C-alpha positions as a LaTeX table, in Angstrom:
\begin{tabular}{lrrr}
\hline
Residue & $x$ (\AA) & $y$ (\AA) & $z$ (\AA) \\
\hline
Met1 & $-0.95$ & $-52.64$ & 166.60 \\
Ser2 & $-1.83$ & $-50.17$ & 169.37 \\
Phe3 & 0.10 & $-47.00$ & 170.27 \\
Tyr4 & 1.34 & $-48.86$ & 173.52 \\
Glu5 & 2.80 & $-51.62$ & 171.67 \\
Gln6 & 4.60 & $-49.25$ & 169.09 \\
Leu7 & 6.10 & $-47.49$ & 172.01 \\
Arg8 & 7.06 & $-50.72$ & 173.78 \\
His9 & 8.78 & $-51.91$ & 170.66 \\
Phe10 & 10.75 & $-48.60$ & 170.22 \\
Ala11 & 11.94 & $-48.70$ & 173.92 \\
Asp12 & 12.95 & $-52.31$ & 173.55 \\
Ser13 & 14.82 & $-51.96$ & 170.36 \\
Tyr14 & 15.92 & $-48.59$ & 169.22 \\
Phe15 & 15.96 & $-46.76$ & 172.38 \\
Leu16 & 18.12 & $-49.34$ & 173.96 \\
Val17 & 20.83 & $-48.80$ & 171.13 \\
Val18 & 20.35 & $-45.01$ & 171.67 \\
Met19 & 20.89 & $-45.13$ & 175.20 \\
Phe20 & 23.97 & $-47.41$ & 174.83 \\
Gly21 & 25.41 & $-44.81$ & 172.40 \\
Val22 & 24.78 & $-42.02$ & 174.94 \\
Phe23 & 26.58 & $-44.13$ & 177.74 \\
Val24 & 29.56 & $-44.95$ & 175.39 \\
Thr25 & 29.85 & $-41.12$ & 174.43 \\
Leu26 & 29.84 & $-39.97$ & 178.03 \\
Cys27 & 32.31 & $-42.60$ & 179.14 \\
Ala28 & 34.77 & $-41.46$ & 176.31 \\
Trp29 & 33.98 & $-37.60$ & 176.45 \\
Pro30 & 37.08 & $-37.07$ & 179.05 \\
Phe31 & 39.33 & $-38.94$ & 176.84 \\
Arg32 & 39.00 & $-36.82$ & 173.62 \\
Pro33 & 42.13 & $-35.18$ & 172.41 \\
Gly34 & 41.18 & $-31.51$ & 173.26 \\
Ser35 & 40.06 & $-32.08$ & 176.87 \\
Arg36 & 43.16 & $-32.33$ & 178.88 \\
Arg37 & 42.94 & $-28.61$ & 180.09 \\
His38 & 39.33 & $-29.11$ & 181.22 \\
Val39 & 40.05 & $-32.55$ & 182.88 \\
Asp40 & 43.12 & $-30.93$ & 184.73 \\
Ala41 & 41.09 & $-28.00$ & 185.94 \\
Ala42 & 38.29 & $-30.28$ & 187.26 \\
Arg43 & 41.04 & $-32.60$ & 188.86 \\
His44 & 42.42 & $-29.92$ & 190.77 \\
Ser45 & 39.32 & $-27.92$ & 191.63 \\
Ile46 & 38.76 & $-29.74$ & 194.86 \\
Phe47 & 41.94 & $-28.40$ & 196.27 \\
Glu48 & 41.52 & $-24.64$ & 195.31 \\
Asp49 & 40.48 & $-23.36$ & 198.61 \\
Asp50 & 42.43 & $-25.95$ & 200.74 \\
His51 & 44.80 & $-24.03$ & 203.08 \\
Asp52 & 45.88 & $-27.05$ & 205.24 \\
Gly53 & 43.74 & $-25.99$ & 208.12 \\
Glu54 & 45.05 & $-22.26$ & 208.18 \\
\hline
\end{tabular}
């Protein structure tokens, strides 16, 4: 088995599982128990410099 075939097998099987795990982790990260303060700060950060046109 050539090196290319080994990399291809790895990418087709294990790397797909790893990337799915990363995707699920990143999607679930804002919902972890200790993140409410950070999520609220990010949610309101867009309005910090908003003075209603004044």
